[in-house]
C-alpha positions as CSV (number, residue, x, y, z in Angstrom):
1,X,-6.8,79.9,26.3
2,X,-5.2,78.3,29.3
3,X,-8.6,77.3,30.6
4,X,-9.5,75.6,27.4
5,X,-6.2,73.7,27.3
6,X,-6.6,72.5,30.9
7,X,-10.2,71.5,30.2
8,X,-9.2,69.5,27.2
9,X,-6.3,67.8,29.1
10,X,-8.5,67.1,32.1
11,X,-11.2,65.3,30.0
12,X,-8.7,62.7,28.8
13,X,-8.5,59.6,31.0
14,X,-5.3,57.8,31.6
15,X,-4.8,55.0,29.1
16,X,-2.8,51.8,29.2
17,X,0.5,51.7,27.4
18,X,-0.7,49.4,24.6
19,X,-3.6,51.7,23.7
20,X,-1.1,54.1,22.0
21,X,-0.2,51.5,19.4
22,X,-3.5,50.4,17.7
23,X,-2.0,50.7,14.2
24,X,0.8,48.3,15.1
25,X,-1.5,45.4,15.9
26,X,-1.8,44.3,12.3
27,X,1.9,44.6,11.7
28,X,2.6,42.7,14.9
29,X,0.2,39.9,14.0
30,X,1.8,39.6,10.5
31,X,5.3,39.4,12.0
32,X,4.2,36.8,14.5
33,X,2.5,34.7,11.8
34,X,5.7,34.9,9.7
35,X,7.8,33.8,12.6
36,X,5.5,30.8,13.2
37,X,5.8,29.9,9.5
38,X,9.6,30.2,9.5
39,X,9.9,28.1,12.8
40,X,7.6,25.4,11.3
41,X,9.6,25.1,8.1
42,X,12.9,25.0,10.1
43,X,11.5,22.2,12.4
44,X,10.3,20.3,9.4
45,X,13.7,20.5,7.7
46,X,15.4,19.5,11.0
47,X,13.1,16.5,11.4
48,X,13.8,15.4,7.8
49,X,17.5,15.7,8.3
50,X,17.3,13.6,11.5
51,X,15.4,10.9,9.7
52,X,18.0,10.8,6.9
53,X,20.8,10.6,9.5
54,X,19.0,7.8,11.3
55,X,18.6,5.9,8.1
56,X,22.2,6.3,7.2
57,X,23.3,5.1,10.6
58,X,21.0,2.1,10.4
59,X,21.7,1.0,6.8
60,X,25.0,2.7,6.2
61,X,25.9,5.1,3.5
62,X,24.8,4.0,0.0
63,X,28.4,3.4,-1.1
64,X,29.0,1.0,1.9
65,X,26.2,-1.4,0.9
66,X,27.3,-4.9,0.1
67,X,26.6,-5.9,-3.4
68,X,25.8,-9.6,-3.9
69,X,27.2,-10.9,-7.2
70,X,27.1,-14.2,-8.8
71,X,30.2,-15.5,-10.2
72,X,31.3,-18.7,-12.0
73,X,34.6,-20.1,-11.3
74,X,36.5,-23.3,-11.2
75,X,35.8,-23.6,-7.4
76,X,32.7,-25.7,-7.0
77,X,32.3,-24.9,-3.3
78,X,32.0,-21.2,-4.1
79,X,29.3,-21.8,-6.7
80,X,27.5,-24.1,-4.2
81,X,27.6,-21.3,-1.6
82,X,26.3,-18.8,-4.2
83,X,23.4,-21.2,-5.0
84,X,22.6,-21.6,-1.3
85,X,22.6,-17.9,-0.8
86,X,20.5,-17.3,-3.9
87,X,18.0,-19.9,-2.6
88,X,17.8,-18.3,0.9
89,X,17.3,-14.8,-0.6
90,X,14.6,-15.8,-3.0
91,X,12.5,-18.1,-0.7
92,X,10.8,-17.2,2.5
């Protein structure tokens, strides 16, 4: 019996450490693919947030935007300024 055991052990060649985990390859590849997908989605959201922040810095927050209004009043110089502004905005 000892001879048979030693003969069986002696036949087996030394293997590399990764050869003991052939069933884990599929799981490892799946986890790696999932990690790549999660990292891609996180990078996309970060880029979108950076673009929104840049737009807010450039144009200001929506509640800070100046609203141009036309008003009629007794002051003729104010209506003249409003007419000039309206002309400048509507013509190139």
